[in-house]
N, C-alpha and C positions, 0 to 999 in steps of 0.2 A: 504494499500500500504506500509506504514511504517513497519507494522508487517511482511508482506511478505519479505521485504528487509532484516529485522532483522533476520528472519529464515534462509534465504540464507547465510547471513554472518555468523551466528552461525554454520551452517552445514560446511561451508567452513573451518572455524577455527578448527572445530572438526576433519575434515579429515586431515588437516596439522598436528595437534597434533598427531593423530594416526600414521601418516607416520613417524614422528620423534620419536614417542614412549615416549612423554613427559607427564607423569602423567595421562595417559588414560588407562582405564581398557581394557585388551585384550578382543577382540570379539571372543567368542567361535564359532566353526563351527556349522552349523545347523544340527540337528539330521537327519539321513538318512530316518527316518520313516515320516519326514514332507513332503518330495517331491517324494520319490520313489514310493509310492502307486499310485500317480496321473500321474507322468511323466516318471517314469522308468529310471531316470538319477541319478548318484552318485553325491555327494556334490563336489567331486574333479573337476567335469567338469563345474558345475554351479556356484560354490562359490570359490573365489580365495583369497589367503592371501593378507593382506594389503601391499601396496608398492606404488611406483610412478605410476605403470601401473593402478592404480584405477581411474586415470583420464579418461580412456577410458569408464568407466561405465557411463551410462546416466540415471540411475534411482536409487534413494536412498530410501529404504523402511525400515519400522520398523514393527516388529511382536513380539509377546509375547509367550513364552513357559515356563510353570511352574513358572510364576511369575518373571522370569528373562528377562531382555531386551537384544535382539540381533539385531544387524545391519547387514542386508544382502545387498550385492551389486549385482544387477541383471546384468548379463553379456550381452554385446551387441549382440554377435553372438549366442543368444539363438536359434533363428530359424534355423541356420545352423547346430547346434548340433542336434536338432530334425530330420532334413533331413538326417543327417549322420547316426543317429540311425536307422531310418527307412530303409535306404539302406543296413545297415549291419545286419538287422534282418533276421531271418530265416523263415519268414512267407510263407506258401505255396500258389501258385497262385490259384485262384478260378477256379475250373473246369467248363467246359461248361455244361449248363443244358441239360438234355435229351430233345428230341423233344416231344412235347405234341401233341396228336392226335386232329385233327380238328373235326367239327361236323359230318363230313362224316366218321370218323374212319380211315382216311388215313393221311399221313404226308402232311404238308402245301405245300411242294414242291414235292410231290410224285405223285402217281397215281390218286388221287382225282381231282387235278387240270387238269391233262391231259384229264380225262374223261369228265370233265365239258366243256373244250375247244372243245373236239370233238363233244359234244352235241350242243354246240352253232354253230359250223361250219355246222353241219347237218341241224340245223334250218334255217341258212342263205341260204344254198343250196336249201332247200325246198321253202323258200320264193321267191328266185330268179326264181326257176322253175315255181312257181305259177304265178309270174308276167309275165314271158315270155309266158306262156300259155295264160294268159288273153290278152296280147298284140297281140298274134297270132290270137286269136279268134276275137278280135276287128278289126283287119285288114281284116279278112275274112268277117266281117259283113258290112264293108264300101262298097260304090259303086265300082263296078268292071269295070274299063275302058276297060281292055283287053278282057272282054266278052260282050262288047257292052252295058253295063248298064250305059247309059249316060242320061237317061230321068227319071224324077220323076213326078208322077201324084198325084194330090190332087183333092178335090171336087171343088176347085175354078179354077184351071189352070194346065198347064203343064210346067215343068221347065227343061231346058237342062243344064247338068252339063258340064262346059267348062274346068275348071282347078282346081287344088288343091292350096289353099291359105296358109294353114298351118295345122300342126298336133301336137296334144298334148297328154298327158297321159290319158285323158278322152274322146277324140274324135278328129274329124278333121273338117276343114272349107273348103268349096268349093265355087268357083265362078260359079253362074248359071245365065242364061238368061230366062226370062219369054217370052214364045213363042207368047202370045197374043199381046204384045206391044214392045218386044225386049228390055226391061229394064233389067239392071244388078242388081243382088242382091247377097247376101251371104247366103249360106246354112250351117248350123252348125249341125253336126251329132254326135250321141252318141250311143254306142252299148247297145243293150237290155240286155246283159249278165253281166253288171256291178252290183256289190252288192249294191252300193249307186248311184243311178241315180240323177243327179243334173238338167238335161235338163227340165223335167216337171215343177219343181219349177221355173226355170228361165223363162219359157214360161208364167207361171201365173203372174209373176212379170212384164213382158213386156206387158201383156194384161192390167194390172191395170195402168201402166204408159201411155199406149196409150190413156186411157180415160182422161188423164190430158191435152192432145193436147198441149204438150210443145215441143219446138223445141230442147230442151236439152237432150232428150232421144231417143234412137234408136227405130224406128218404126218396129214393127213385121208385116210381110206381110202374112205369112201362117205357118202352122205346121201340123205334121202328123207322121205316122210310115210306115215303109216298111217291112211288115211281122213280123217275130220275129227276125229281124236282127238289125235294128237301128231306133232310134227316130231322128227327124230332125225339125229344126226351120229355117224359111226363113225370113230374115230381110234386111234392107237397108245396103248398103255397106258404110263403114266409112273408113277414112284414118288412118294414124298412130297415136298413142297416144302421149300425150305431152312429155313423157320422150324420146321416140325414136326420135322425132323431135329436142328436145333439144340436143341430142348427135350429131346431124349432123351440128349444128351451130358453128360458130367461137367462141372459148373459152368455148364452151358448156354452154352457158347461153343466156337467152332471153334479149332483150332490155326492157327498162322500159315501153314503149308503149304497147308491147305485154304482159308484166306481168299484166298491168292494165286491158287489154282486157280479159285475162284469169280470173282475179279476178272478173270482172264484170259478165262474163257469168257463171262461177261456182257458184257464189253467187245466181244468178238467178235460176240455177238448184237446188240448195238446197232449196230455197224458194218454188219452184214448187213441189219438192218432198214432202214437209211437209205442204202443203196447207190445206190438209184435217184434219190432226192431229197436235197436238202441237209439235213444233220442239224441238229437243234435243239440249242442250247447247254444248254438245261435238262435234256435227257435224261442227257447225260454228267455234268452237275453233280450230278444226283440220284444217279447211279451212284457218284460220289466220296463222297457222304455215306453211302451204303449200306456201302461198304468201310470207311470210317472208323468207323462204328458197330460193325462186326464186330471191328475191331482193339482199340478202346478201351472197348467195351461201354457204359459210362456216358457217352454223348455229352452235351454241356451242355444242350441244349434237349429232352432225352428226357422229362423230368418235367413240361414245360409243356404246357398244353392246346392243342388245335388252333386255338382262337379267339385265343390270345394270340400274334398275329402280330408285334406290335411286340417282344415279349420274345424270340421265336425270331430275328427279324432282328437284334436287338442282339447276341445270342450268336454268330451267324455272322459279324457284322462284327468283334466282338472277336477271333474266331479269326483274322482276316485282319490286324488292326492290331497285335496284341500278339504278337511273336515268342516271348517268354518263355512266354506262355500256350499257344502252339502246341507248343512244346518240352515243356511239362509234360504235355500230353495224350498225345503221342506219344513219351514218354520211354523206353518199353521198346524200340521199334524203328521203323525206317523214317521218321524225322522228315524227313530231307532229300528223300527221294523223294516223300513225300506233299505237302510244301510246294511242290516243283517242279511237281507235277501241278496243284495248286490254283491256283498262280500262273499257269500256262499257261491254264487254263480261264477265269480271270478276264479274260485278255487277248482272249478271243474275243468276236465280235459275234454278234447274233442269226442272221445268215445265214452265218456262217463254217462251213467244213467242217473238223471237228477232225482233227488228225493222230493217228489212233489208234495208229500204230506208235510215236510218241514216248511215248505214255502206257503202252504195252506194255513198252517198254525200261525205264522206271522200275520197272515191276512186277518184271521179271526182275532188275533191279539189287538190289531188296529180297531176292529169293531168293538171290542170289550172297552178299550180305553176311551173311545168317543161314544160309548153308550148306545150302540147301534144294535138292534134286535134282529135275529135271523129271519124273522117273520115280516120285516118292513117291506112294503111293496116298492118297486123301482119307479123311476121318474116317468117312464112311458105308460104306466098304468096307475094314474093317480086315484081313480075311483075304487080300486081294489082295497080291501081291508087288510089283506095279508099276501105274502108272496106264495105263488102257486107253481113255480117252475121247478126244474130238476135241482137236486141237492148234491153237493160234492160228497163222494164216498171214499173213505180212506182205505188203505191197505188193498188196493186193486192189483191183480197180477199183471205182469208185463207181457205174458205170452197168452194169446187168445186161442183157445182150443179149436174154434171153428175154422181158423186160418191155417192150421197145421196140416 
């Protein structure tokens, strides 16, 4: 520090002596070849004679040329001089580059793009025309009420088509009445002219599910074809799905008693579905997310797009890592039970057989804590005095004898 202060004092005295011209050797101007090749500026602009204006200089530098010592004073407005020189220079502006041909041999904004756009439009028109023709053919294949086609015969019975319940891109659903006992059923039709027919596969699945004799699956009554026009499956009529019912409720949410009833019955449905084979962990984990969404409504990853898998994965991991965050989401009820279920599901492997009864006991614990009775009716049946649906049965076998 002392050496540094001594150097500053020495340089200051030197400058004062040079200003007064007392016993100091005159500093020669820097040779023009020292800076001109690099910067293109003359010494008269960068180096100034000594005087009181030297106080404006902020840098004091020493260099050696030919064994002689020169002191140069670096001018403060060096950058401004450079900018001025660049403005006064006579450099020609860069001319625009000629357009390079693309892979098609045309300009990027020329006829090549227009032809490609025309081709895309033609493809879209052909696809729309094909869809319209398929839809027209499908409508022609469906039962024709205007021509008196309101009866369907099978080897088992005769069914009278009463009304159309709905129509989709792959078929239609009609309400029918079985003439033998006047019971109402649903008839699902699908055109035979579809490239990929899903109704035969659906019929096989329903046949396998009927062997389970579970109340949680739709019972298939009959099936068949009508010439080369359409395939059909007749099944029991069911009401609205859970989402449609929820949209009709106040605040678009279920009460806790209904959520617990849904959790109980859907859990039993998963158990019955996988009774013959080992259950996949993913199914029951998805069940947990469904119940959590019904309880807290605004689940963290609900607003994220389906393509944002990293964001959804991060939210789910945060749900497991942060106990405070989990408590905040389930702050109204059932924090301990939902945490216990999730912890148990995370301990399972891909081939593990879940203990459905353990999960069911946690659901009943939520009901006990919140003073919910097993006989309380659900939200979609407000006029009922008590619940009349199926009940969860514990200690059910995983192997069904009828399927062996």
